[in-house]
C-alpha positions, 0 to 999 in steps of 0.5 A: 499499500505504501509502495502504491501510494508513493507511485501514485504521488510520484505520477502526480507530481510528474503530470503536474510539472509537465502540465504546469510547464506547458501552461507557463511556457504557452503564456510566456510566448503568448504574452511576454514575446515582443519585437519578434524576439524570444520571451522576456519572462520565462517562468516554466523553468522555474517549475522544473528546477523546483522539481529538480531540487525536491524530488528524488534523483530516480525521478530526474529523467522522467521530469526532464522528459515531461518538461520537455514534452511541454516545451515542445508542445508550447513552441509548436502551439504558439511560437513562430519558431515551431520549426526550431522547436527541438533546439529551443527544447534543448536549450530550455531543458539544459538550462534548468538541468545545468542550474540544478547541477551547479546548485548540487555542486554548490552544496545548495540543491537540496536546501535552496532558500532555507539557508542565506548562504544558498542565495547567492548560489542560487542567483549564480546558478539559476540567474546567471550561469545557466540562462547565459549558457542556454541564451547561447544556443538560442541566439546562435540559432535564431541568428543562423535561422532568421538573421536575428541579432544575436547580441539582442537575443542573448540578452533578452533570453538571459534576463527573461530566462533568469528572472524567471527562474529567480521569481518563480522557483520560489513559488514552485517550492512551495508547492513542491518543497514540503512543509519547510517552506510553508512553515509559517503557514502550519496554524489554522489562523495563519491561512485567513491572515496570509490571504488578507495580507496578499489581497492587500499586496495585490490591491496595492499592486494594481492600484500602482500599476493601474496609473501612469501618472505617478512614479509609485513603483516603491508602493508595492514594496511595503506590503511585500515586506510586511508579507515577509516579515509575517510569513516569511518565505511564503510571504516573500514568494508570493508577493514578489510573484503577485508584483510580477504578474500584475505589474508585468500585464499592465506594462504589457497593456502599455500601462503603469508608472514604467510608462513614465520611462521613455523608450520602446515596449521592449525598453519598458519590459526591460526596466520591469525586469530590473525592477523585479529583480530589485524586489526580489533581492529584498524580499527573498534574503529578508525571508531566508534570514528570519527563517534562519533566525527563527530556527536559530531561535527555535533551536535555542529555545528547545536547548534552553528547555533541555538545560532547565530541565537538567538543571532543575533535576540534576543532583549536580549544581549548574552555574552559568558565569560571565567572562569575569566570574560574575554569576548569572544563573544558579540551578535549584540544587545550589540550595542542597549543595551549599545551603545558599539560595540560588537567587541570592548567588546572582550577581555575586562573584564566584571566587567569593564562594572559594577558600581563599588558599584555592582561589588562585588555582580556580582563577586559573582553570577560569582563565583556561576555560576562556582561552580554550572554549572548545574543551572542558576544564576541571578543578577540585577546590574547598568552597564555602558554604552557608555558615562559612564552613568549607567543603569540597568541590569538584567544578567542570567548566566549559566557555560558551563562544559568540560567532565572532569568537568572544566569550559570552558565558562559562557554563560549570557543573558543581559536584560535592566531593566531600564524601569522596574525600572523606573516603580518600582521607580515610583510605589514606590514613589506613594506608598510612597508620598501624591498624593495631596501634593507630599511630603511623606505620613505617612507610608513612613515617619514613615519608614524613621524615623525608619531607623535612627541609634539611637544617642550615645550623643547630640541633633543632630537631630529633629522632628517636628510636624505641624498642619494648624491653624483653617484649618476647618474654611477654608474648612467650609468658603470658600470650600474644593477647598480652603482647598486644596489650603492651603495644596498645598501652605504650601508644596510649603512654606516647599520646599522653605524654608527647605534643601534638606536633611530634610524630609517632610511628610503629616500625614493626613488631615492638619498635617504635620511632618519635620525630621531634621536629622542633626540639633540641637534643637536650629537650628531646632527651628530657621528653624521652625520659619522661615518656620512659618513666611514664611507661615503666610505672604504667601497670598493664592488665590482661586476663593472664595477669598484670605486668609492667614493661620497660623501654629503651630509647636511641635519640639522634639530633638532626644536623644540616646535611644529614639525610633522613637514612643516615639519621635514622641509622644513627638512632639505631645504633644509639638504641643498640647502645641503650640495650647493651647498657642494661635496657631502660634507658635513653642513649644520645647518638654521638 
């Protein structure tokens, strides 16, 4: 059924194009052929060109055939050049075919008059090149057959055929081109309004060309512009066509403002052709530009609706900033992420919501987004939420550029990273912490030690290495649970007797280390002695029984130029000496 419907529609189009070509050719030969020469306004090829631009390629041969039959029939019926009909058919059909091929080569065959850049291509192909080429065939033929001036014939042909395609093709596209060309007539109320405006255009054109006293050729342009503004392509195409038909009939009848121009009837018709060309170049580009702007506005409205839908329902917040960082739009999700009301943020500079330490980094990413609008830029930072607290966020920013390359705005998607950062911190803490005692592990301690900058002078800063005495005996006599209790008790004693800036670590087994980053050797020695005394007086209670344990400590002061590994070796050597001297004591490295 679908195939039958398509076949029926194709046959209807082919028959309609052939019949319309015949009627338009008949009218042109009958009414616009003056001075025993070619027609001065040839609209027939406009129908064929519109069909070639809108119908599938598989129908093009049939379209060319029915148009050729229509051209031949019209020439045979009313033209005095009927013996030359085959040559004129060749000229006419090749003209439309050449115009279509040029439009296709220029990439505008399927969207002629739908984009502004298609109009220069159409004028070049259909209004200049194609009629100039076919006019050469006609002028040479009439010169050889009738002795007609080839220059005069070529001029009449080129102007008449070129203007005919310029004026007639838009009207034919309204019939054959589909909804894209009739987009301003889609509502039910559009048609009566359109008919009213066209009636006004016809009335003004009729009043202008029915008198020969005043030069009022400018008057029909006004309703043509109104029709174009209201109905875009349809208004422009039909208003120009109406002016062409009405003005042409009155001019041929010897009436109208063009009679004020001195010259013959051929001169009057050529001036009228020039006038129609001006009207065409006023109305059609204006209609195409309005249609483009309307499609662009519709696309922007649809994009904005999608953006609003996403912004209103997304869990991430969306911000739109101007190039200077001022907030111009904030989505409702801002309220959940930051506690701020979205409207309260409008007009504020986004950097005022960034923690001071992170502002330069965020500003650099903002400038990078402006410099490279084709790519997205991400940055993590601490943002200020309602109440003044800080929270981790991630922003993905992308700049939006205007046609001239200037940045119009920066669209940012803001995501809460608080939970992610908390997980990262927890994983980092677990990776750096001894799971039993809660102090740093060996790797984390060595990293921390390596990060300390070398001292230029003095003995500020010390490192202690500690080892629980007779720890193996505790494990063997009371069990591993008692050994674990000893480790935990020692860690508690260190936390209770050391400063917050002192760094505690378990190096492995019963061996620990303490970094005193700001204590001299003598101060660190006193701290170690307090710690040693506190531990030996601590009663450790376990299920198998209570016990006490002591610790031996090796202490090494930090010196300029001494690397961390060597400092640790010095502390180890001092610890060995403390063990050898009887344990439960602190020994300062040499």
